[in-house]
C-alpha positions in Angstrom: 71.5 3.1 39.1 70.1 5.4 36.3 73.6 4.8 34.2 73.3 1.3 34.3 69.3 1.1 33.2 68.1 0.3 36.7 65.3 2.5 36.3 62.7 0.5 38.5 65.1 0.0 41.5 66.0 4.2 41.0 62.2 5.2 40.9 62.0 3.0 44.4 64.9 4.4 45.9 63.8 8.3 45.0 60.1 7.3 46.2 61.8 5.9 49.7 63.9 9.2 49.7 61.0 11.2 49.3 58.6 9.5 51.8 61.4 9.7 54.5 62.2 13.5 53.8 58.1 14.1 54.0 58.4 12.2 57.5 61.3 14.0 58.8 59.7 17.5 57.6 56.5 16.6 59.0 58.1 15.4 62.6 59.9 18.7 62.7 56.5 20.9 62.1 55.0 18.6 65.0 58.3 19.3 67.2 58.4 23.0 66.3 54.7 23.9 66.4 54.6 25.6 69.5 57.8 27.3 69.0 56.6 28.9 65.6 53.3 30.5 66.8 55.0 32.5 69.5 56.0 35.5 67.3 53.7 36.9 64.5 56.6 37.1 61.9 57.3 33.4 62.1 53.4 32.7 61.7 53.1 33.2 57.8 55.8 30.9 57.3 54.8 28.3 59.5 51.5 28.1 58.0 52.9 28.1 54.4 55.5 25.7 55.2 52.7 23.2 56.9 50.3 23.7 53.7 53.1 22.6 51.3 53.8 19.7 53.8 50.3 18.4 53.3 50.4 19.0 49.8 53.6 17.2 49.3 52.7 14.4 51.4 49.4 13.9 49.6 51.4 13.7 46.2 53.2 10.6 47.7 50.2 8.7 48.7 49.4 7.3 45.1 53.0 6.2 44.3 52.9 4.3 47.6 49.6 2.8 47.0 50.8 1.5 43.7 53.9 0.0 45.2 51.9 -1.5 48.0 49.8 -3.1 45.3 52.9 -4.4 43.5 54.4 -6.1 46.6 50.7 -7.9 47.6 50.3 -9.1 44.1 53.8 -10.6 44.3 53.2 -12.1 47.8 50.1 -13.6 46.3 52.1 -15.1 43.3 54.7 -16.7 45.7 52.1 -18.1 48.2 50.2 -19.6 45.1 53.4 -21.6 44.1 54.4 -22.5 47.5 50.6 -24.1 47.8 50.9 -25.8 44.5 54.4 -27.1 44.9 53.6 -28.3 48.5 50.5 -30.2 47.2 53.0 -32.2 44.7 55.6 -32.6 47.3 53.1 -34.3 49.9 52.2 -36.9 47.1 55.7 -37.9 46.8 56.9 -41.1 48.5 59.6 -39.0 50.4 57.3 -36.1 50.9 60.1 -33.5 51.2 59.5 -30.2 53.0 60.1 -26.6 51.2 62.9 -24.6 52.7 63.1 -21.9 50.1 61.1 -20.6 47.0 63.0 -18.0 44.7 61.8 -16.7 41.5 64.0 -15.0 38.9 62.1 -14.0 35.8 60.0 -17.4 34.5 62.4 -19.8 36.5 61.8 -21.0 39.9 64.2 -22.4 42.2 62.5 -24.8 44.9 64.7 -25.9 47.8 64.0 -28.9 49.5 64.8 -31.3 52.3 65.3 -34.3 52.2 66.3 -34.4 48.6 65.6 -38.0 46.7 68.7 -39.7 45.2 66.3 -41.1 42.7 66.7 -38.7 39.7 63.6 -39.9 37.7 61.5 -39.1 41.3 63.3 -35.4 40.8 62.4 -35.3 37.0 58.9 -36.5 37.7 58.2 -33.8 40.4 59.8 -31.1 38.4 57.7 -31.9 35.5 54.4 -32.1 37.8 55.4 -28.8 39.4 56.0 -27.2 35.9 52.8 -28.1 34.7 51.1 -27.0 37.7 52.7 -23.8 37.9 53.4 -22.9 34.3 57.1 -22.0 35.7 60.4 -23.6 34.8 61.3 -25.2 37.9 64.6 -26.2 39.3 64.6 -28.3 42.4 67.6 -28.2 44.8 69.0 -30.0 47.6 68.8 -28.1 50.7 71.9 -29.7 52.4 74.1 -28.4 49.8 75.8 -25.5 51.3 74.8 -22.9 48.4 71.2 -23.2 49.3 71.3 -23.7 52.9 69.6 -20.6 54.3 70.0 -20.1 58.2 
């Protein structure tokens, strides 16, 4: 991923790997806690390892919190698009239902059912949704196999 320039995906993958590693080591500490304290020579290693684990675990909290904030704002963004688009579609003669919304950059694909055969109606709805959301909108037919999500 790094060679292709996908730094955001690579950083997310590393964060996931590091979080899983911390969880596995923490579980091992809990499992081997009773065994590690029986012998005095192992006690120092156990305490040093536990303290290191707590410090590393604490270091993962800020990146996880930042990723949660990004995820939360993305969900709110999709919910606002869904609400604005739903209001406009409900005022339509056919009143289609939203089946799927996907955003790619500044473009948003809205898959609806039933899809009107009237091109002027589709253009009007597209224009109104674009005015409401500020995004480039593409309305697609749900009955088309490509957009039919099961």
